[in-house]
C-alpha positions, 0 to 999 in steps of 0.5 A: 123268853122260851122254855122247852117242856117235856110232857110224856115223850114230847118236847113242846116249846112255850114262849113266856111273857113277863110275870109267867110262873112255873105253874103256867108252863105246866098247864100250858104244856098240857093244853098244847099237848092235847091240841097237838096230839088230839089227846085228853088227860082225864083227871091227870094232875101235875105231880112235879116240875123239874129242871131237866139238867140236874133234876131239881124240883121247881116251885110252881109259884116261882117266876120263870125268869127267876129260876130258868134261863132262856131256852132252858128245858124242864120236865112235867110229871103227871099222876098217870105217869107215876101210876103207869110207871113200869118196874125199871130194870137195874141197868135202866134206872139211870133214866130216873137219876138226877142229871149230872150238874158237874158238866160245864160246856167249854168254848175251847177247841182242840183240833183233831187230825187222827195222829196227835191226840194224847191220853190227857186230851182224851180225859179232858174231852170226856170232862167237856174241857174241849170242843172239837174241830178238824184240821184243814189237812184232815178235811182234805184227806176225808174228801179225797178218801170219799171221792174214791168211794164215789168213783167205785160206786160210779164204776159199779165195782164189787167191793166188800162192805160197799156193794156187798153184805157183811161177814158171811154175806160177803158174796151177796151183792147189794143193789145200788138203790139199797146201799144206804139201807144196807148201812143203816141195817148194819147199825140197827142189827149190830146195836145188840149190847146189854148191861148198864150204859156208859156214863156221859163222860165215857161216851164223850171219850168214845165219840171223841176217839171215833171222830179222831180215828176217822179224821185220818181220812182212811175210812171213806166217810163224807165230810158232811157226816163227819160234821154231824158227828162233831156237831153232836159231840160239841152239843154233848148229844150222847147216845145210850151205849151199853157196857157189854156186848163187845168181843173186841175181834172186829173192833167194838161193834156193838158199842159203836153201833149203839153210838151210831144209832143215837146219832141216826135219831134212833134209841135213847140219847142224853144231852146236858139241856134235855137229860135222857130222851128219844134220840130224835127229840134230844137232837132236835132240842139242840138244833141238830138233825139225825145223820143219814148214812151214805154207802160204806159209812155204817161200817166205817162207824163201827169197825174200831177199838174205841171203847177199848181205847177210851176205857183203857185211856181212863184206866191208864190216866187214873193208874198213873195218878194213883201210882204217884200218890201210892208212893207218897202214902207209903212214905207217910206210913214208913215215917210213922213206923220209924222206917228207913229209906236205906233198904231201897238204895240200889247199891249194896256194898260200899267198899271205899267206906267199908259199909254194907247196906241190906237192900230189897232189890232181889225181889222177883216181882219184875221178872214174875210179871214179865213172865206172866205176860210172856205166857199170855202173849205166846199163848195167842200163837197157839190159839190162832194156830189151832183155828187154822188147823180147824180150817185145814182139816174141815172139808167144808172150809178147806175144800180138801179131803176130810182130816187131810187123808185118803179113804176117810172113814177107813183112815182118820188122818189128822182128826186126833192131832187136831184134838191134841192141839185143842186140848193144849190150847185149853190147857194154856188158858188155865196156865195163863192165869197170872201167878204174880197177882198172888202173894202169901206171907212167909218167914214170920212176916219177914217176907210179907209180900212175895212174887211167886215168880218161880211159878210164873217162870215154870208156867211160861215154860210149859205154855211155850212147850204147848205152843211148840206142839200146836204149831208142829201139828199145824206145820204137819197138817199144812205140808200134808195139805200140799200133797193134795194140791200137787203138781202146783207149787207154793213160793220158793221159801215155803217149798224149802219149808216143805222139804225141811219137814219132809226130810224128817216126816214122810207124807201121810198116805194112811193112818200111822202112829202120829206121836213120833211125827209130832215130836219130829216136827216139834224138834225142827221148831226147837232147833229153829230149822223152819226159820233157818229155811226161810230167813234169807228170803224174809230178809230180802222180801222185807223190802217193799214189792208191788203186789198183784191180786190173784183172780181166784182169791179176793185176799191172796196176793202174789209177788209181781213177776219182775222180781230180782233173785234173792241174794245168795246167802246162807240160811244162817245169814246174819240179820241186819238188826242187833239182838237185844234180848240179853237177860243181863240188860 
């Protein structure tokens, strides 16, 4: 039989004859290490020998065949290791912890296609209940997608993320010979997370979800690289992924970069057979090699929300589990308190029986939570609007006059209007704190759990009002920006929006009292007139139309020239969809 022995940071495979002891493995590993590395241990003694999985201490006198399996892994600790051991930060102490013994690899496979994975499956993948294979359709989609990338490379086209830098370096072209280095550099530079690492179970979920989304075939990965990801998952070779560092904007960039880094053979990695170690060594111990990245493959690995989704899936699964049991526990408590279930009945008055039951369905918890979430959701409209206002008034970003006014300096234009928008957005951030999470006992403990729903409603209304003002400021700023682009015109619907605004607010030629303008624009929004100006066009443009890329902008599109005229309907034309927002439903 053979056993892999870790000494310092190296793994050494040692063949064992019949009758070999655990002590033999330690001494043989030291001797081989000294020969292979031309290094001498001066006075070092073996402190202990442990099984890599579980960290169980082995008796040096035991026979290898009695306590270890063929191709098993052990670690040898020397006296110098203990003496030189540094102070370990709290977030790295997991490296010294015993390894999980609960992990049991499965031979059952789940086929992924990117579209049919359920929360329950994700949870089981994390526990090691399944290994992964791709469906044939997924493999074909991946190959077709990769073929397109190769075509782009062969035609020397300039495409973001493939032949250019990233983010602010989007206009920097990269030499063809350095495209693979570009992808590796992206992973290394973005692996900047901090904090405690994800557990092996959560890292498995993270990797499984990334494989699943790549299986859709939209991400231009090669089938060879996908196979590397799947092989690593099936062997449970799991990268060191810190919990903190993602803002969730362009996906979970930092965590997914750490995930990819280990698969590239860099950083730390864990497997059931080896425990924690250098990624290259852990991969090698499991018969795997580091993955190499082709053009586009680095950005494919890290643009996604799989950390959010994996942790969220676990939260949903555990929340559903505890919610069911909460009802059972509540029933037990009501039983011992000699309570009654009649208070929970939906009906209150039974006229045919002449019976009235006091129910508790008037509780405001449900609308309170809905209104708290409404405030959080609608606040985002203002948050994004304020950022667009910044781009309008900032000449470095818009190439328009500063603060959208002539004679800047003499005139301040939209300077303070933008400040007003910013202040309202910050105010909303405070107002979005949910009131329904609070409760205080009232009425001599008769109302011992309350919803604070009225405050939730008041806050939601205030947030909506603030959002109206922020969007009104953006509307005025956008219309003012058009003045500097004349005689150019925008689309027919947006020209109608411009005319609607100009019917109540004139262009800003020089500084004037701005509050009345903001109120006038806000009134247009409250009266739904901006929507009315474009509604019949939007109903029409909802139909799919061929889009043509504008030469002067990589992101802008315009409708093809073979358009039909939109139908002649009133701005208040009826919508095709039935409204379903009745407060009684």
